[in-house]
N, C-alpha and C positions, 0 to 999 in steps of 0.2 A: 349429241354435242361432243366434239373431240375433247380429250382430256388435256388439261393444262400441264405444261412441263413440270415434272416433279410431283404430280398428283396421279393417283390411280383412278381409273374410271369408276364412277358411282353407279352401283347396280340400281336398276329400276325397282319400283315397289313390287312388280310382278315377280321379279327374280329373288326377292328376299325370302328367307325362311318364314318370316312373320306373315308375308303375303300368302304363301302357300298354305300355312296353317289356317289363316283366316278363310281362304277359299274352301278348304276342307271342312272347316267348322260350319260355314254357311250351307254347304252342300248337305252335310249331315242333318242340319236343322231343317232344310227344305224337305227332305224325304223322310223325316221322322225317326232317324236313327238314334237321336237323343232319347226318344221315348222307349226304344227297345232296350237301351242301356239302363234306363230307370227301372223298367220292369224286371230285368234280369237281376239287378242289384237288390230290388225289393224281395224277390223270391229267395235270394241267398240269405238275406236277413231272416226271412221267415223260417228257412231250414234250420238256422242256428237256434232260433227261439224254440222251434218244435223239439229239437234234440235235447233241450235243457229241461223240458217238462214231461216228456213221455214216461219217465220213470217215477213220477210223483202221483201214482194211481190213488194211494190212500188219501192224500190231501184233497185230490180232485173229487173223490166220491163223498167225503165228509162235507165238503162245501156244497155239493149237490143237495145233500140232505138239508143243509142249512137254508138253501134257497127255498126248498119245499116248505120248511117251517115258516120262513119269512112270508111267503105268499099265502099260506094258511092264516097267519096272523093278520095279514092285510086284506084277506077276503077275496083273493083272485087266483086261488090254486085250481084252475079249470082245465089243465092240460089233459088229464085222463078223460074227462068228460068230452073234450073236443076231439080227442082221438077216437072215442067211442062213436062219434057221429059218422065216421067214415069206415070203421073197421069191417063192417059187413057189406061194403060196397066196393067191389074190386076195381072198377074203372075210376072211381073217385080217388082211391089210393094211388093208382097209376098216375093220375093227373098230378096229385100232390108230390109224388116222387119226381115226376118229370120237371115240375116247376123248381123243386129244390135243387136238382142236379144241373139241369141245362140252363136254369135261370140265374146261375151264379157266374162263374168265370166265362163260360161261352157267351152269355148275353153281355157281360161287361166288355169283352173284346169287340163284339159287334157295335155296341154302344159307343165305345171309344173311337172306332174307325168312323162311324157316322158323324160324331162331333168333330173329329179331326178334319174331315173333308168339308163339311157344310157349316160348322159353327165353331171356328177355331178358338175364339175368345172363351166361349163356354167350355170348350174342351180343356183349356189351360186351367180354368177355374175348378172344374170337376176333377181334373188330374191332381191338383194340389189338395183338394178336399179328400180324395181317396188316399193319397199318400199320408196326409196328416192324421186322418182317422186310423189308417192302418198302423202308423207308428205308435199311436196311443194304444191301439188294440194289442199289438205284440208285447208291449210293456206290461199291460194288464195280464195277458196270457202267461207271461213269465212269472209275474208276482202272485197271480191268483188263478191257477188252473182249476177248472170246474168241469166235472163230468156232466155230459148231457143226460136228459131223462132216460134215453135208451140204454145207458150204461149204469143206471142206478139199480143196485141189487134189490130184488123183490119190490121194485117200484110199480110194477104192473104195466109198464110201457112195452109196446111192441115196436121193434126196429123194422119199420115198413120197407126201408131200402134194402135190408138184408133178406127179408122174407119174400118180398114181391119183385125185386129188381136186382137179382144177384150180380148180373153183369155190370150194371151201372154202379152198384154199390162197391164191387171189387175195384172198379176204376177209381172211384172216389177214395177208397181206402189205400191207394198206392202210398207207400211210406214216405216218398219224397214230397207229397203234396198235402198231406192231411195231418192236422194236429187234433186228435180226438178230444182233447180237453180245452179247446179254444171255444168255449161256450159263452163266456162273459168277457166282452160284449159280443152280441151277435152281429158281426159284420155282414153275414148273409142277409139279414134284414136291413141293417143300416145302409149298406151300399145299394140295395134295391130301392130304399127310400130316396137316396141321392139320384139314382137313375130316374125315378118317377118325377122328382122335382125338376130335373133338367129337361126332360122330355116335355113336361107340361109347360115349362117356361119358354122354350124355343120352338115347340111344335106349332106348325101353321095350320094343321088340319084338325078337325074335331076328334078324329079317331086317335091321333097322337096324344092329344090332351086327355082323352078318356083313358088311354093306356097309362099315362103318367099318374092318373088318380087310382086306377085299379091295381096296377102292378105291385105297389108296396103292400096293399091289403092281401093280395093273393100270396105273396111271399110270407107274410105274417102267419096266415093259416097253414101254409106248407111247412114252415120250420117247426111249428108247434105240433101239428097233426102227425108228422112223420116221426116224432119223438126225438128230434135233434136239438131242440131248444126249449127252455122254459120261457114263459111270458116275461119274466124279469130280464132275461137275456136280451129280448127284443127292445125293451125299454132302455137298457143301458146302451145297446147298439145305436138306437136313435139319438141318444144324448151325445155319444162319442162322435157320431157322424155330423151332427149339427155343430159341435165344437170344431171338427175338422173343416166344415164349410165356413165357419167364422174365420178360422185361421187363413183359409184360402182367400176370403174377401180382403183380409188385412194385407196379405201378400199382393193381391191385385191392386190394392189402393196405394201401397207404399213402395212396391218394387220399382216402378218406373222412375220415381224420384230418387230412390237410392242408387239405381243403376246410373242415372245421369250424373249424380254427384260423384260416384266412384270413377266414372269415365273422365269427368272433368279433372279430378285429382290426378288420375293416371296420365292424362295428356300434359298436365302441368309438369309432372316429374319427368316425362319422356322428352319434352321439348327442351332444347338447349337454352340456358339462361343468357340474357343479353349481357354484354360486357359492362362492368361497373364504371369504367372510364375509358375515354379514347386515348390511344397512345399517340404521342406527338413525336415528330422526328427532330 
């Protein structure tokens, strides 16, 4: 439409900066670039937390001994016995090490891609559960660093990752990715539990449901038998991840209403107000 004398042409929505930003945002959302940003930011937070606790070795070891005493008093200090079940069986140790190493971040990435492609709503729910439990976890790591069994002096534990899988262990011990005193809560176990719950819930085949049931059990034995976590750590990991799942459910329940309310208020503010009275000549 031609411009009226004295008026500048009105740009179309497509030419406005807001339109370009909106299209870029939708494109990023479509191809999952938002999720990449979330992962990168999460790792940056983890690096900061890790750097703040690595020098607190004494506190971490003392708290490790405290957990041993607690488990002894409660009657479930079974970690040495459980490691003894596998210590003379080379291939069982290798399997436990494999589960511990490859069943954490590598499996989480595969799991996330699977949910993103085939079960988008469940992906969003699990993503929020992982982020919420991870946020709780790093706060606890900073406030309460705890040494794992393998680092308890004279505890009698064998570091199976170091002894039997030096290559995998060296990769795991890369400074940028590992907090040795991030034992309580055990997100290694807790996140495996979330994976199992999600796979069991959305899986359409019997073998997927079987995996959902078996995988958390396998990870429990792996983290304990390899000397990386106490049983107490797995209990706290389960509790933290269930709290994270509850938070994710609340977000899933209330976020659509909250977003609709915010968008309505935004449009009210952005739209011009009608004139309060008509001007007469």
